[in-house]
C-alpha positions in Angstrom: 101.3 17.8 218.8 102.3 14.8 216.7 100.9 16.5 213.6 103.0 19.6 214.3 106.2 17.5 214.6 105.3 15.7 211.3 104.7 18.9 209.5 108.0 20.4 210.8 109.9 17.3 209.7 108.3 17.5 206.3 109.2 21.2 206.0 112.8 20.6 207.1 113.0 17.8 204.5 111.6 20.0 201.8 113.9 22.8 202.6 116.8 20.4 202.6 115.9 19.3 199.1 115.6 22.9 197.9 119.1 23.7 199.4 120.5 20.6 197.7 119.0 21.4 194.3 119.5 25.2 194.1 122.9 26.8 194.4 121.4 30.2 195.4 119.6 28.8 198.5 122.4 28.4 201.0 122.7 26.7 204.3 126.1 26.9 206.0 127.4 25.4 209.1 130.5 23.9 210.7 129.1 20.4 211.1 126.3 18.3 209.9 124.6 18.6 213.3 124.6 22.4 213.1 123.2 22.3 209.6 120.4 20.0 210.8 119.7 22.2 213.8 119.6 25.3 211.5 117.3 23.4 209.1 114.9 22.5 211.8 114.8 26.1 213.1 114.3 27.5 209.6 111.5 24.9 209.1 109.8 26.2 212.3 110.1 29.8 211.1 108.8 28.7 207.7 105.8 27.0 209.4 105.0 30.0 211.5 105.3 32.3 208.5 103.0 30.0 206.5 100.5 29.8 209.4 100.3 33.5 210.3 101.3 35.5 207.2 100.3 33.4 204.2 96.5 33.4 204.8 96.5 37.2 205.0 98.6 37.6 201.8 96.3 35.1 200.0 93.2 37.0 201.1 94.6 40.3 200.0 95.7 38.9 196.7 92.5 37.0 196.0 91.6 38.9 192.8 95.1 38.1 191.4 94.7 34.4 192.5 91.3 34.3 190.6 92.6 36.2 187.6 95.6 33.9 187.2 93.7 30.7 188.0 95.8 30.1 191.1 99.2 30.6 189.5 99.8 33.6 191.7 100.2 31.1 194.5 103.7 30.5 193.2 104.5 34.2 193.8 102.9 34.0 197.3 105.1 30.9 198.1 108.2 32.7 196.9 107.4 35.7 199.1 106.9 33.4 202.1 110.3 31.8 201.4 112.0 35.2 201.1 110.3 36.3 204.4 111.6 33.2 206.0 115.1 34.0 204.7 114.8 37.5 206.1 113.7 36.2 209.6 116.6 33.7 209.5 119.0 36.5 208.8 117.6 38.5 211.7 118.0 35.5 214.0 121.5 35.0 212.8 120.8 31.6 211.2 122.9 30.6 208.3 120.1 30.2 205.7 119.7 32.5 202.7 117.7 32.7 199.6 119.3 34.9 196.9 116.9 36.5 194.5 113.2 36.4 193.7 113.3 33.8 190.9 115.3 31.5 193.0 112.6 31.9 195.6 109.9 31.1 193.1 111.7 27.9 192.0 112.5 27.1 195.7 108.9 27.6 196.7 107.8 25.2 193.9 110.3 22.6 195.0 109.3 23.0 198.7 105.6 22.7 197.9 106.0 19.5 195.9 108.4 17.8 198.3 106.4 18.7 201.5 103.2 17.5 199.8 104.9 14.2 199.0 106.4 13.9 202.5 103.1 14.7 204.2 101.6 11.9 202.2 104.3 9.5 203.3 104.7 10.4 206.9 102.1 9.3 209.4 99.5 11.8 210.5 98.8 12.3 214.2 95.1 13.1 213.8 
């Protein structure tokens, strides 16, 4: 359970950095508390999407992953971020990613920041 909380916090931090760096990834809210709550909920959605959907997409795109020497992973990460944005919109959360190339850059930022945060935060295992 502790590992789940640590990964959710890392995802929320990584999403916050992407929102901060990119103008076309938006997070709106009346107060800082609402923004943090929305960010945590979006991080949970992002974690579920990465846990359930991403392995299936990677398996189906295995030939492209091999052909591009893994660079197609950037596209898969962008698709997962766009899917998260779509789910957030359906759940009436104020998180939106505008455009595919913004999602590619956002996915790259989120991957790097969450990797660094997972190194820095304690692991529950």
